[in-house]
Structure formats: C-alpha cells, structure tokens
NUFIVO-577657 format. One record per residue (C-alpha): residue number from 1; residue in one letter; y, z, x. Coordinates in nm, 3 decimals, m for minus. Each point is the difference from the previous one (the first is absolute). Example, Ala and Ser with C-alpha at 12.3 -4.5 7.8 and 13.67 -1.06 7.14 Angstrom:
{num:1	residuo:A	yy:m0.450	zz:0.780	xx:1.230} .
{num:2	residuo:S	yy:0.344	zz:m0.066	xx:0.137} .
This chain:
{num:1	residuo:X	yy:m5.644	zz:7.247	xx:22.824} .
{num:2	residuo:X	yy:0.236	zz:m0.301	xx:m0.011} .
{num:3	residuo:X	yy:m0.092	zz:m0.099	xx:m0.360} .
{num:4	residuo:X	yy:0.114	zz:0.347	xx:m0.109} .
{num:5	residuo:X	yy:0.327	zz:0.004	xx:0.193} .
{num:6	residuo:X	yy:0.151	zz:m0.322	xx:m0.134} .
{num:7	residuo:X	yy:0.002	zz:0.102	xx:m0.371} .
{num:8	residuo:X	yy:0.114	zz:0.349	xx:0.099} .
{num:9	residuo:X	yy:0.291	zz:m0.146	xx:0.199} .
{num:10	residuo:X	yy:0.099	zz:m0.220	xx:m0.297} .
{num:11	residuo:X	yy:m0.019	zz:0.294	xx:m0.241} .
{num:12	residuo:X	yy:0.214	zz:0.224	xx:0.220} .
{num:13	residuo:X	yy:0.250	zz:m0.283	xx:0.050} .
{num:14	residuo:X	yy:0.027	zz:m0.057	xx:m0.376} .
{num:15	residuo:X	yy:0.041	zz:0.372	xx:m0.059} .
{num:16	residuo:X	yy:0.302	zz:0.025	xx:0.229} .
{num:17	residuo:X	yy:0.146	zz:m0.332	xx:m0.116} .
{num:18	residuo:X	yy:m0.013	zz:0.114	xx:m0.363} .
{num:19	residuo:X	yy:0.166	zz:0.328	xx:0.096} .
{num:20	residuo:X	yy:0.280	zz:m0.157	xx:0.201} .
{num:21	residuo:X	yy:0.079	zz:m0.284	xx:m0.244} .
{num:22	residuo:X	yy:0.016	zz:0.217	xx:m0.310} .
{num:23	residuo:X	yy:0.348	zz:0.079	xx:m0.135} .
{num:24	residuo:X	yy:m0.119	zz:0.316	xx:m0.174} .
{num:25	residuo:X	yy:0.123	zz:0.348	xx:0.096} .
{num:26	residuo:X	yy:m0.219	zz:0.182	xx:0.254} .
{num:27	residuo:X	yy:m0.122	zz:0.255	xx:m0.255} .
{num:28	residuo:X	yy:m0.124	zz:m0.279	xx:m0.229} .
{num:29	residuo:X	yy:m0.168	zz:m0.172	xx:0.295} .
{num:30	residuo:X	yy:m0.189	zz:0.321	xx:0.081} .
{num:31	residuo:X	yy:m0.116	zz:0.038	xx:m0.362} .
{num:32	residuo:X	yy:m0.117	zz:m0.362	xx:m0.015} .
{num:33	residuo:X	yy:m0.175	zz:0.033	xx:0.334} .
{num:34	residuo:X	yy:m0.203	zz:0.301	xx:m0.117} .
{num:35	residuo:X	yy:m0.079	zz:m0.167	xx:m0.333} .
{num:36	residuo:X	yy:m0.107	zz:m0.328	xx:0.156} .
{num:37	residuo:X	yy:m0.208	zz:0.167	xx:0.274} .
{num:38	residuo:X	yy:m0.178	zz:0.214	xx:m0.264} .
{num:39	residuo:X	yy:m0.076	zz:m0.308	xx:m0.209} .
{num:40	residuo:X	yy:m0.132	zz:m0.187	xx:0.300} .
{num:41	residuo:X	yy:m0.239	zz:0.286	xx:0.078} .
{num:42	residuo:X	yy:m0.125	zz:0.007	xx:m0.359} .
{num:43	residuo:X	yy:m0.033	zz:m0.379	xx:m0.015} .
{num:44	residuo:X	yy:m0.152	zz:m0.011	xx:0.350} .
{num:45	residuo:X	yy:0.243	zz:m0.265	xx:0.113} .
{num:46	residuo:X	yy:0.323	zz:m0.127	xx:m0.146} .
{num:47	residuo:X	yy:0.237	zz:0.203	xx:m0.215} .
{num:48	residuo:X	yy:0.099	zz:m0.311	xx:m0.197} .
{num:49	residuo:X	yy:0.374	zz:0.028	xx:0.064} .
{num:50	residuo:X	yy:0.064	zz:m0.257	xx:0.270} .
{num:51	residuo:X	yy:0.339	zz:0.031	xx:0.162} .
{num:52	residuo:X	yy:0.060	zz:0.362	xx:m0.097} .
{num:53	residuo:X	yy:0.029	zz:0.275	xx:0.260} .
{num:54	residuo:X	yy:m0.342	zz:0.134	xx:0.092} .
{num:55	residuo:X	yy:m0.183	zz:m0.318	xx:m0.085} .
C-alpha cells in the first residue's frame, strides 16, 4: 500500500500547489483543471502541462 500512497500524495500536493500559485482568474483555473484532468485520463498519466491548474 505504501508504494501507492507516496506518488498519490505528491500528485495531490502538486495539484493544490499549481492551483494556489496560479495568477489566473478562478473561472480560467476551473476550465484548465477540467481540460488537464481529461487529458490525463486519455493519456493515462500526465496531461503534459506542468505547472497549470489541474496538472
């Protein structure tokens, strides 16, 4: 179980860091979050937009 939790913790931490450090308006953050999450599901991993909200 521990090998699964560490990457999950890092991913969740990056997600919230990208959201809080972005200077974009909230509406744009929401749009980028949905877009990046959809791309990550399709790509089965990374969305390819490091540092954007939702990545």
